C-alpha positions as CSV (number, residue, x, y, z in Angstrom):
1,X,-4.1,28.8,-66.0
2,X,-5.2,27.7,-62.6
3,X,-8.6,28.8,-61.0
4,X,-10.0,28.1,-57.4
5,X,-13.9,28.3,-57.5
6,X,-15.7,28.2,-54.0
7,X,-19.1,27.2,-53.6
8,X,-21.3,26.9,-50.5
9,X,-21.9,29.6,-47.9
10,X,-24.6,31.7,-47.2
11,X,-26.9,32.4,-44.0
12,X,-27.6,30.5,-41.0
13,X,-28.5,31.0,-37.5
14,X,-26.2,31.0,-34.4
15,X,-25.5,26.8,-33.7
16,X,-26.1,26.2,-37.1
17,X,-24.1,24.4,-39.8
18,X,-22.6,25.3,-43.3
19,X,-20.2,23.8,-45.6
20,X,-17.9,25.5,-48.1
21,X,-16.1,23.7,-51.1
22,X,-13.1,25.0,-53.1
23,X,-12.4,23.2,-56.3
24,X,-9.1,23.9,-58.3
25,X,-8.5,23.6,-61.9
26,X,-6.3,24.1,-64.5
27,X,-2.7,22.8,-65.1
28,X,-1.8,21.3,-61.8
29,X,1.0,18.9,-61.0
30,X,0.0,19.1,-57.4
31,X,-1.5,21.5,-55.0
32,X,-0.1,21.6,-51.4
33,X,-1.2,22.8,-48.8
34,X,-4.8,23.7,-49.6
35,X,-7.0,25.6,-46.9
36,X,-9.3,28.4,-45.6
37,X,-8.6,32.0,-44.7
38,X,-11.7,34.4,-43.8
39,X,-12.0,38.1,-43.7
40,X,-14.6,39.8,-41.1
41,X,-15.9,43.1,-42.1
42,X,-13.5,45.5,-41.2
43,X,-10.8,43.1,-40.2
44,X,-7.6,41.6,-41.8
45,X,-7.9,38.2,-43.4
46,X,-7.0,35.5,-40.8
47,X,-6.3,31.7,-41.2
48,X,-9.0,29.3,-40.3
49,X,-7.6,25.9,-41.4
50,X,-5.0,24.2,-43.8
51,X,-4.5,20.6,-44.8
52,X,-1.5,18.9,-46.8
53,X,-1.8,16.4,-49.3
54,X,-1.0,13.8,-46.5
55,X,-3.9,14.7,-44.5
56,X,-2.3,16.9,-41.6
57,X,-4.5,19.4,-40.5
58,X,-4.1,22.8,-38.9
59,X,-6.9,24.9,-37.1
60,X,-7.2,28.4,-35.7
61,X,-7.8,28.3,-31.9
62,X,-11.1,30.2,-32.5
63,X,-12.6,27.3,-34.7
64,X,-10.8,23.9,-33.0
65,X,-13.6,21.2,-32.1
66,X,-16.1,23.4,-34.3
67,X,-14.7,23.2,-37.9
68,X,-13.5,20.2,-40.2
69,X,-11.4,20.5,-43.0
70,X,-11.0,17.6,-45.8
71,X,-9.8,17.3,-49.3
72,X,-9.7,14.9,-52.3
73,X,-6.7,15.0,-54.0
74,X,-7.8,13.2,-57.0
75,X,-10.2,16.1,-57.5
76,X,-8.1,18.9,-56.2
77,X,-10.9,19.8,-53.6
78,X,-11.0,21.1,-50.3
79,X,-13.9,21.5,-48.1
80,X,-14.7,22.8,-44.6
81,X,-17.5,21.8,-42.6
82,X,-18.6,24.5,-39.9
83,X,-20.6,23.3,-37.2
84,X,-22.0,25.2,-34.2
85,X,-21.6,28.7,-35.8
86,X,-21.2,31.8,-34.0
87,X,-22.1,35.1,-35.2
88,X,-18.4,36.0,-34.9
89,X,-17.6,33.6,-37.6
90,X,-19.5,35.8,-40.1
91,X,-16.8,36.7,-43.0
92,X,-16.1,36.0,-46.6
93,X,-14.2,32.8,-46.6
94,X,-11.5,32.5,-49.4
95,X,-10.0,29.1,-50.4
96,X,-6.3,28.8,-51.1
97,X,-3.8,26.5,-52.4
98,X,-0.3,26.3,-53.3
99,X,0.0,24.9,-56.9
100,X,3.1,22.8,-58.1
101,X,3.9,23.3,-61.7
102,X,7.6,24.3,-62.7
103,X,7.3,26.6,-59.7
104,X,5.4,27.1,-56.3
105,X,2.4,29.9,-56.7
106,X,-0.3,30.6,-54.4
107,X,-3.7,31.0,-55.8
108,X,-6.7,32.2,-53.9
109,X,-10.4,31.7,-54.7
110,X,-12.6,34.6,-55.1
111,X,-14.4,34.2,-51.5
112,X,-17.7,33.2,-50.5
113,X,-20.0,35.0,-47.8
114,X,-21.0,33.3,-44.6
115,X,-23.4,35.2,-42.3
116,X,-24.3,33.8,-39.0
117,X,-27.3,35.5,-37.4
118,X,-27.8,35.8,-33.5
């Protein structure tokens, strides 16, 4: 059984920084890619950033230059450093990963709340 568990998040003022992290555990041969989605109140879930095992990254236009995604392949962890936060970044942030065992299967974390006050 595979689990993705997020940590971090919380409340911060606009212009501040937060870091969210996610650790995958269980029977994992490989997990690729990993990344983050977010879901603002009343809106659909949207892609924030993704990173491959090789380190290739992709960001939503709205966070480019402010957010940085990183991962530790040995520990099966992924982190998102969020700087210059804006109120519109407020959302539940979900970690995800495509886990390779005998198949490729998508897993989600439980979500962590990020609230940016103006």
